[in-house]
Structure formats: C-alpha cells, structure tokens
C-alpha positions as CSV (number, residue, x, y, z in Angstrom):
1,M,120.3,75.4,128.8
2,K,122.3,76.2,125.4
3,L,121.2,72.5,124.4
4,I,117.8,72.9,125.6
5,F,117.6,76.2,123.5
6,S,118.6,74.8,120.3
7,L,116.4,72.0,120.6
8,L,113.8,73.9,121.2
9,F,114.0,76.4,118.4
10,S,114.9,73.6,116.4
11,M,111.3,71.8,117.3
12,L,110.0,75.3,116.4
13,A,111.9,76.0,113.0
14,L,110.5,72.2,112.0
15,E,106.9,73.0,113.2
16,T,104.8,72.4,110.5
17,F,101.0,73.9,109.9
18,A,97.9,71.7,108.8
19,Q,97.6,72.6,105.5
20,T,93.8,71.5,103.7
21,V,92.7,72.5,100.2
22,I,89.8,73.8,99.4
23,P,88.4,74.1,96.0
24,L,86.7,77.3,94.6
25,Y,84.4,76.5,92.8
26,S,82.7,73.2,93.8
27,D,80.0,72.9,90.7
28,G,82.4,73.5,88.1
29,V,84.8,76.3,87.2
30,P,83.2,78.9,85.5
31,G,84.5,80.2,82.1
32,L,86.3,77.1,81.4
33,K,86.3,76.0,77.7
34,P,84.3,72.8,76.9
35,N,86.4,70.1,75.7
36,L,89.8,71.3,76.8
37,S,92.7,68.9,77.0
38,I,94.7,71.0,79.1
39,S,96.2,70.3,82.4
40,E,97.6,71.5,85.2
41,E,101.5,72.3,85.2
42,S,103.8,72.0,88.2
43,I,107.5,71.7,87.5
44,T,110.4,72.9,90.5
45,N,113.2,74.3,89.0
46,P,116.5,72.6,90.3
47,K,118.4,75.9,90.0
48,D,116.3,77.9,92.4
49,G,114.2,75.5,93.8
50,I,111.1,76.8,93.1
51,T,107.6,75.2,92.2
52,R,105.6,77.1,89.3
53,K,102.3,76.4,88.5
54,R,100.7,77.2,85.4
55,Q,97.8,75.7,83.2
56,I,95.5,76.5,86.0
57,T,92.1,74.7,85.8
58,E,91.0,74.2,89.4
59,P,91.0,77.3,91.6
60,S,91.6,76.7,95.0
61,L,92.7,78.3,98.1
62,T,95.0,76.5,100.7
63,V,94.9,76.6,104.3
64,F,97.5,77.3,106.7
65,K,95.5,77.3,110.2
66,P,97.7,78.4,113.1
67,K,97.2,76.6,116.2
68,N,96.3,79.8,118.3
69,N,94.9,83.2,116.2
70,P,93.9,85.9,119.2
71,S,93.2,88.3,116.6
72,K,90.4,86.4,114.5
73,A,92.7,88.2,111.3
74,S,93.4,86.3,108.2
75,V,95.0,86.6,104.8
76,I,94.8,85.9,101.2
77,I,98.4,85.3,99.8
78,C,98.1,85.6,95.7
79,P,101.7,84.1,94.0
80,G,103.0,86.2,91.4
81,G,104.3,85.2,88.1
82,G,104.1,88.1,85.7
83,Y,100.4,86.1,85.0
84,H,102.5,83.3,83.3
85,I,102.8,81.1,86.0
86,L,102.2,81.0,90.2
87,A,105.5,81.6,91.9
88,W,103.8,78.6,94.7
89,D,106.2,77.9,96.9
90,H,108.3,80.9,96.8
91,E,105.9,83.6,96.9
92,G,103.0,80.9,98.3
93,T,103.5,78.6,101.0
94,S,106.5,79.7,102.4
95,V,104.5,83.0,103.0
96,G,101.1,80.8,104.3
97,E,103.5,79.2,106.7
98,W,105.3,82.6,108.0
99,F,101.8,84.1,109.1
100,A,100.3,80.9,110.5
101,Q,103.8,81.0,112.9
102,R,102.6,84.8,113.6
103,G,99.3,83.5,114.7
104,V,97.2,84.4,111.3
105,T,95.4,82.1,109.3
106,A,96.5,82.4,105.5
107,F,94.6,81.3,102.6
108,V,97.0,80.8,99.6
109,L,95.2,81.5,96.3
110,K,95.6,79.5,93.4
111,Y,94.2,81.4,90.9
112,R,93.3,80.9,87.0
113,L,95.8,82.9,84.6
114,P,94.2,85.2,82.1
115,D,94.9,82.6,78.8
116,D,92.3,82.8,76.1
117,E,92.9,79.4,74.7
118,M,91.7,78.0,78.2
119,Y,89.1,80.6,79.2
120,E,85.9,82.5,77.9
121,N,86.6,86.5,78.8
122,A,90.1,84.8,80.4
123,E,91.0,88.9,81.8
124,I,88.5,88.5,84.3
125,R,89.4,85.3,85.8
126,P,91.9,85.7,88.2
127,L,90.0,88.6,89.6
128,Q,87.1,86.6,89.7
129,D,89.2,84.0,91.8
130,A,90.2,86.3,94.4
131,Q,87.0,88.1,94.8
132,Q,85.6,84.3,95.3
133,A,88.5,83.4,97.6
134,I,87.4,86.6,100.1
135,V,83.5,85.4,99.9
136,Y,84.4,81.7,100.9
137,V,86.8,83.3,103.7
138,R,84.0,85.3,104.9
139,K,81.3,82.2,104.6
140,N,83.2,80.5,106.4
141,A,85.1,82.7,109.1
142,T,83.2,80.9,111.7
143,K,84.5,77.4,110.9
144,Y,87.9,79.0,111.2
145,G,87.8,81.2,114.6
146,L,88.1,83.9,112.3
147,D,86.3,87.4,112.4
148,E,84.2,88.2,108.9
149,S,85.4,91.8,109.2
150,K,89.0,91.3,109.6
151,V,89.6,89.8,106.0
152,G,93.1,90.9,104.1
153,I,94.6,90.1,101.0
154,M,98.1,90.4,99.5
155,G,100.6,89.4,96.9
156,F,103.8,89.3,95.0
157,S,104.5,90.8,91.6
158,A,101.5,90.0,89.4
159,G,99.4,88.6,92.7
160,G,100.6,92.2,94.3
161,H,98.6,93.9,91.1
162,L,96.2,91.1,91.9
163,A,95.5,92.2,95.2
164,S,95.8,95.9,94.2
165,T,92.6,95.6,91.9
166,V,90.7,93.7,94.5
167,A,91.0,96.3,96.9
168,T,90.1,99.4,94.4
169,H,87.3,96.8,92.0
170,F,85.2,95.7,94.8
171,N,81.7,97.4,93.7
172,T,81.0,94.8,91.3
173,Q,81.7,91.4,91.4
174,V,83.0,90.1,88.2
175,G,82.2,86.4,86.5
176,E,78.7,84.3,86.4
177,L,79.0,83.3,90.7
178,T,78.0,86.2,92.5
179,D,76.8,86.7,95.7
180,D,76.0,90.6,96.8
181,K,75.4,89.6,100.0
182,I,78.7,89.5,100.8
183,S,81.4,92.1,100.1
184,V,84.5,91.7,98.5
185,R,85.8,94.6,99.6
186,P,89.3,93.2,101.8
187,D,89.6,95.0,105.1
188,F,93.2,95.3,104.7
189,T,95.8,95.0,102.2
C-alpha cells in the first residue's frame, strides 16, 4: 500500500501543466523606441538556478490552466526583481504551477521594465502591461472557463509593488491602448 501511495504521489508531483504564451500586444508594443537593437535576455544563474529576464521587448502572459477550476477564479502573477530583472521561474512560473495544482488558472505576466533607453514614458510601461493583462483575462474569460468577476493580481517584491499599484490606480488606464468598457480593477489582490 505504501508503494502505491508513493507512486501516486510521485506522479502528482511530476504533473506538468500546459503552458501557452500569449503576447499582450498583437499590433506592436506601445512605447517601444524605433530602431531599437536591444533584445531580451534570459539568464539562469548556476549558483541558485533562478532564471532572470531583462530587456523585455515582448510583454506576454504564460497561462497555467488546471485540469479543473471549480471556482472559475484566475490570478495574474507579477514576478519581482527590483524593476531591473524578472525572477522568472522563482517568482513566476513556479508560482503559476502552484496555483494550477490547486485548481486556479494562473497567468504569469512578463512585463516591461521601466528602461528609458528602450521606451518612451518608461515609467508607465509596467502598469500599462498589468492593466492590459487584466483586460486580456476579462475579455477571454469564457475561452479559459473563468468568471470575469474573479480576476486577481499578486506579485513579489517589485512585482508586489506593481500589483498594489494596479489595485489602487484603476480609475484611469495608462498608455496608448485603452479599453474603457473593461474594468482594470482587480477583484482581489
């Protein structure tokens, strides 16, 4: 009996969740400076095994969809990194997997970092991406089997700052692309 239990537990621990990567902007990334020759970096530190992303030019959502989501809730996860990098797996994808294992659809946000060399109005780009993520999840709630009134946001360190900014600055959408018909106020934080 112990052997069977151990095998089942091992199988559950190895369960992976289908990941889909959704670009936040289909018609070009707003605010990106023209003729930019910088490309995204993704570096895994051999000492701690954490993948760090920086110089984000293509903001996106990585979807972790559970087998069953009875609550129809979803959460957008903002990895931290001091607005200099994104601790991608450590505070992003591993957290997305954790939520999916517990029956919540998770969207890990790869957001732009406020870099004046890369973006016009660089200071608004993280907030713009987080608001756009909420708009995307609400617009596509039916597609993912979600309740559009159960969209939350959370984050770690700078990502926590971004999540709290989204939770307190929702009356006005920032940036060039806005959709006033869809609320960017998260339902929980």
